[in-house]
N, C-alpha and C positions, 0 to 999 in steps of 0.2 A: 464391395466392400467388405472382406471377409476377415473377422479376427480369430485368432486362438486361444482358448482358454484354458485353463489349466485341469487335469484329471489327477483328482486326489482319492486316496483312500476312502470308498464308498461305509458308508456306515453301517451298523449291524442293525438288524428290524426285529422283532418278540414276533413270535408267529400266536395269535389269540384264536386262529380259526382252525381246528382241529385236520392234522393232513390226512391223505388219504393213504389204500393199502396200496403203494409203488411196487410191490413184488414181480417178479418174472421179468422187469424189464418196464412193466406199464408205465406210460404217460414219457418214457426216453423212447425206447424204441417200437419200430410197426411192428407189432406183437399180432396184428388182425390182416390178413389179406385181404380185405375189403371191407368198405361199407355200404349202409343203406341209405338211399338218397330221398328225402322226402321236398319237393318245389312247390314254391308257389303258397305258403304258407301266408296268409294275411294278418300283420300284426296291429295292421292299425290304417286309419286317413289321415290327411290333411289337405287344408286350400291349396293348391299350386303356387309356385315362385309368383307368378304371374296376375295372381288372383282369376282366372281362367276357370275354373273348377279344384273338382277334389281329386286327388290319386289315392288309390291304393294302395298301403305300403306291403311289400309282399318281403318272406324270407326265405333260405334254403337251409334242411338240417339234414346232416350228415351222422349218421351213428355207426360205430364199429358194428361190422357183421358177426352174428353170433355169441354178438358179448353177453354175459347174464348178469353183469352188474346193473343198478336201478339208482345208483347216487355220483355219478360221474361229474366231474367240472365240465364247466363250458367254458369255448370259445366262441367270440362273435368277431366277426372280421370285418372291417368294413374299406370296402374300395375305394381307389382313386378317380379320377378323371379333370381335377378341376374344376368341379363341382357342376359342371355342365352336362356330364356323361358318364360314362364307365359303368359296371352291373358287377350285380352278385356273383355272376359266374365270369367277370374276368380273369384274366391270367395271371394277374397280382394278386388277389382272392382265392380262386376258386382250387389250384393246387394246392398249397395251404392248410385252406378247410378238410382236403382230403386225406392229407399226411397226417394230419392231426386228429383225423379220427382213426386212422388205422393206430395210432399209437395208444388209444384208447380213450378220449376225448369226444362228448358232442360237441359237434362244431355248429355253428350257424353262420352264414353269408347273405347281408342284410342290401335290401335296396331304400333308397331315401330319396326323398325330393333333389330333384339337382334344378340347374339353370338360376341366369343370377341375369338381373334387369340392368338395361343400357348397354349389353353387351357388344350389339350391333350398331348403337347412337355413333354420331360424329365423335362427342369428344369420349365415350366408351363409360365402364362403368367406374361408380365412386367407388370409395372407401367403404360407404354404407353398405352399398349394394352388391358387396364382395363378402364382408362382415353378415350383412344376412343371409346370405346362404350358406354361409360356416352355420351360421343360428339354427338356422333350418334340418342341415344335417344333425345335430345336435340333438335338436327336439326330437330328432324321429330313432338316430338311435337310445335315446331314454327312453323312448317308448317301446324299442325292441329287450330292454332290459327290462323291463315293466311286465314285457308281454310274457317271458318265461318264468318272474315267479309269480306270476298271476294263472298260468297255468299249474304251477305247480302246489298251489293252495287250494284252487277251483274245480281244477282236471283232472286232481291225481297225481298227478308227475308224468305227462305224457312221452315226453322227452328222454326220462331217468334222468335229471340231472342234480347235482350236488347246489342249489339256489348259495351256500355260503364260500363257494369258489366258480365265481364268474370273471373272463377277463376281456379284454377288445384290444384286436389287432388290428390296425387302420394303416393302409397305406397311402401316400400321399396326400390327397385330399382328406381320407378314411384317417389319415395321421393326425391329421388337423383338427376333426370330429374325436378323435379317442380323447385328444389333449386337452379340447374344449370341453370334454365333459368333464373331463378330469378337475378341471384347474377352474374353468370360467364357473363358480359356482355359490356367486352372490348375487343377488339382485345388484345391490349398489357398484357392481364391478360391470356392467354391460355398459360396453362404451354407448356415448350418446347420440352420434350416429347412427347408430340401431334402430329402425321407427318397431317398435315392439305394439305397435297397436295395428300394425298391419295382417291382414286378416290373416295370414299366411304365418304367422309369429304370435298370436297372443297365446297366452297362457304362462307368462312365464319363461323361468329356463325350463322346467319341466314339458312345457308345451302343451299342446292337444292333439298331439297326436295318437293316443289311444292307450288306454290299460291304467286307468287313474286310478288311486290309491295305494299303489306301490311305489317304492323308490328305486332311484335308476343309481343307487350303489354299485362300484364295482371293487372288485380286491388290487388289480394293480395292469398295468395298461402297457400297449406296444405300438412305438412311432417306428415309421419306416417311413422317411423323408418325410414326415410332417413336421411342423411350424405352429407357435402358438402367437396369439395376438400382443399380448405384451405378459412374460413370466413374472412381473408382478403379482398375477394372480395366483403365482405358486408362493404360498405362505409359512407351511412348515413341515415339519416332518410328519403329520399324522395326514398330507395330503395324499394320495393315489401313488406308488412307485412307478418308476418310470424308465424304459428298454429303450433306446433310442440307437437307430440305425440309418445311416446318412453317407452320401456321396461328396466327398467334398468338391468335385467337381459340377454339383448340380447346376445344372442351368434352369432349373425350372420352379426349385424351391429352394429360399437358402439353405446354407449350412448353418449359418451362423445369423448374426442381425442384418438384415439389408430388406432393399425393397423386391415386391414381388410384384411380379407383372402378370397381367391375362392377356394374350395376344399382345399385340403393341402397347398395350396401356400399362402406366408402373400406376400401382395400385392403392398402397400403404406398405409401411414398415413392419415385418413379423420378426419375430424369434424363432429360427431354425434349432435345429436339435444341441450344435455345439454350447448355446446361450442357454439353454434348456438344462443342459448338463451342468454348466457352470452354475446357472442359479440353485437347481437342486446341490449340489455338492455346498452351495454357502449354507443353507438352510438345513442342512443335514438330512437330506430326505434320500431315502433309499433308490439307486439308479444305476446301469449300466447305460455308457455309449460308446458303443464301436463305427471308428470312421473307417469307410469304405476309401480309403486313398487312392485318387487318378480316377475314382468312377462317378457317372452321370446318376441320372434319377431312377431311382428302384431297381437296381444291376441285377437283384434276383430274377424278375423275370426272363431276363435272356442271356442268363450267364449262369451258368450251374455250378460254377465254384463257388459265385456269391450264394445263389441258392442254398449250397451245403451249409456259407457260413451263418445265414440267416435262421437254417435249420437248428445249428449248434449254439447259436446265442438265443434264440428265443423258446428252444427245448428245454435249455438250464435255465434259464428265467423264470418259466412255469413250473420247472421243480422244485426250487425256490420255496415256491409258496404251496405247491398241491402238495409236494412230499417232504418239506420241509427240510431241504436241503440249503448248509451252512453256503454252499459255493453258489453264484448266480448272477457270475459274469466271464467269462471265458478268457479274457485275455489274458496274457502271461502265463499259460497253462501250455500241458503239453500238448491238445487239442489244437491251440491256437497260441504261438510262443510269440506272437507281436504284440505290443503294445495298445490299449487299444485308441489313445489319441495324443496326440505330438503338442498339444500344450505345456504351458508354463505356469509355474507358479505366478509372477511378476504379470502375466496376461492374465490372468482371473483376477487380481489383484486391481489389474488395470478395468477390467469390465467392472467390480465391485465398485469402484472407489471415484471413477470418469465424473466427472462437474460440468453442467451443461455451462461452458461458457461463451453459448451463442449470445450478443446484445442485437435486439430488435429497436431503433426508435425512433421518432417517437412515438410514445404508448400514451391516448387514443392518437391516429397518425390521419391527418385530413389532406395531407398533397403528394409529399415525399416519404417514404420508408427505406431507411435505412439501417442496412443489414451487417454485421461484423462479426467475424467469428474469432477476436482476440490473436488472430496473425496467422491463424493455419489458411490455408488455400481454399476457397468455397467451389466444389466440385458442381453442385446444383442447388438449385431454389424450386420448391415447390410450396405451392399455397391452397390451402383448400378451407372451403367457407365451413359451415355450423354441419349442414348435412352431408360435408363428406367428398363437398364436387371439385374439383381441381380447376382453378381458377386462371393459376399462372404457373407457368413452367419451365425453368430457362436453365441451361449450361453456361456456368459462369466462368469459374477458374481463373480469379481472383479471390484478393482478401477482403475485400469491402466489394457492399453491391447495394446501389441503388433503386429503386423503382418508382413509378407515380402509380398511388393507388385512389384517384383522384374521382375515378368511372367507376370505382365500386362502389357496389351497395353497402350501404351503414351495414356494420353487424361484429359480429368476431370471427376471424380468420387465423389457421393455424399457417404456423413459418417451418415448414422443415430444409434444413439445410444439409450436404453432403458435404464430408470433409475426409480426409484421408485419418481420422479418428473415429468417424460413426457418421451416425445422423442425428442431429438437434433437434427439438419442435419449439417452439415458443407460439404463444398464445398473443393477440395483437386485434384489440377494436380499432375499427374503422370508420370515422366521424362523416 
């Protein structure tokens, strides 16, 4: 289920941070021949995903060789791997970290805790299991941001960075992480199915992965094939600006709003880059969305043309903050004469104004539960309990569906119905 929404004129942003000296092609071209790499710096530690022990958290730092500047922007790269694998030296992030170090940035590629509970069970991971993995990665990334701010203040700025210019670049799961750090920023937004009292998740949004006493704010983010749990968390034009790059044929992370799966298990609805862009447009948030038409997941990894496109868009996006350039999105320019996105105004209005027409009754339900989608063809029904565990899932292909819930445990359940118009959810109490 993939919808297409509007690409509108992005609003301008007043620069409140002092621009860097970008003369001589700095931050635009690879003006340095090489980089110096410092590997495996410990930036924190925390309890592993399965509470089996403590993991040390490591990052690598790349600096342009021979650079005399000591006040440079910092890019933090976050790798992909479905939150069960991947590495700070992966092909999705390492070449980019090296490239931008040669452009004059200080770059860092970080590892974070990976692993999803119940991945190898018969029923598979729940919505809560998967979301907790995202939360752990986000807590760790916040600790990495704090590490650099702490080192600047307490250790004499050993990496030669400007803490007023810190940016995140995430690929796939790393894109999820960057988006969640930026927009899941209030305690009351944390979904109820995330168990924040688990030993691996204590410390609230900031977490306990290290370097307390410093904030984890960043200037802007880049999401390469990432998604957000709920664009409702994007609230105003004061949120972090976002550049999104995404293949419209992505079979791993939804391009728009859709169900994401891990292995053979359907997990939950997420909002991909197209929906993130649509929401950013509606709230006036500075953003750029480059759709890679005909492409699957993270094409920059194995396709030189898309590596070049990724460089083009990320470079200009960063220049708009670091150097104060007015241009920040390369669509419809001599470098890329193509439009960024093929959405229409009516598509965006449908996205913004779509009402929930799903009826589920009776509520409370004792025996039979009726599901009606206002005449739309129901393609699939999934029911999860309050802990995010899927208790019922069925392909339907009918306009009305009835099921018996008399054997369900008493409690609150979430009914998710997939139709051609998208995914709708209702809450039902079973007695």
